[in-house]
N, C-alpha and C positions, 0 to 999 in steps of 0.2 A: 737101279743108280750103276752098279757097278759096270755097268755096259756105257752108261754117262759119261763115267768117269773115263772110261776104256777109249771112247771117241775124243774127249775133249783132249786126253794124250797123244794123241796120233794127230788131232789138230794142229797142237802144238810142235807136234815132232814136225810135222808138214811145212808149217809157217816157219819151222826155225831154218830147214834145209833149203826150204825156196828162197829163204832169203838170204841165203849167203851167194845165191845168183843175182841177186840186185832186184827181183822181180816178187819180192816179199807184198811189197805195198798194195800193188796190182791183185796178186792172191789174197791176200787180207778182206781186200776191199771187196773183192768177187763171194769171198765165202760168208763175210757180214750181209750183204745184197740176199744171200739162199737163206740163211736162216730167219 
C-alpha cells in the first residue's frame, strides 16, 4: 500500500514538472495507456 502511494506521488510529481514544459497532456495520455 505504501509503495502504491509512493509511486502515485512520483507520477503526480512527474506530470506536474512535465506539464510546465507544455507536453503534460501527451505524457499523461501515454501513461494512461500504459496503465
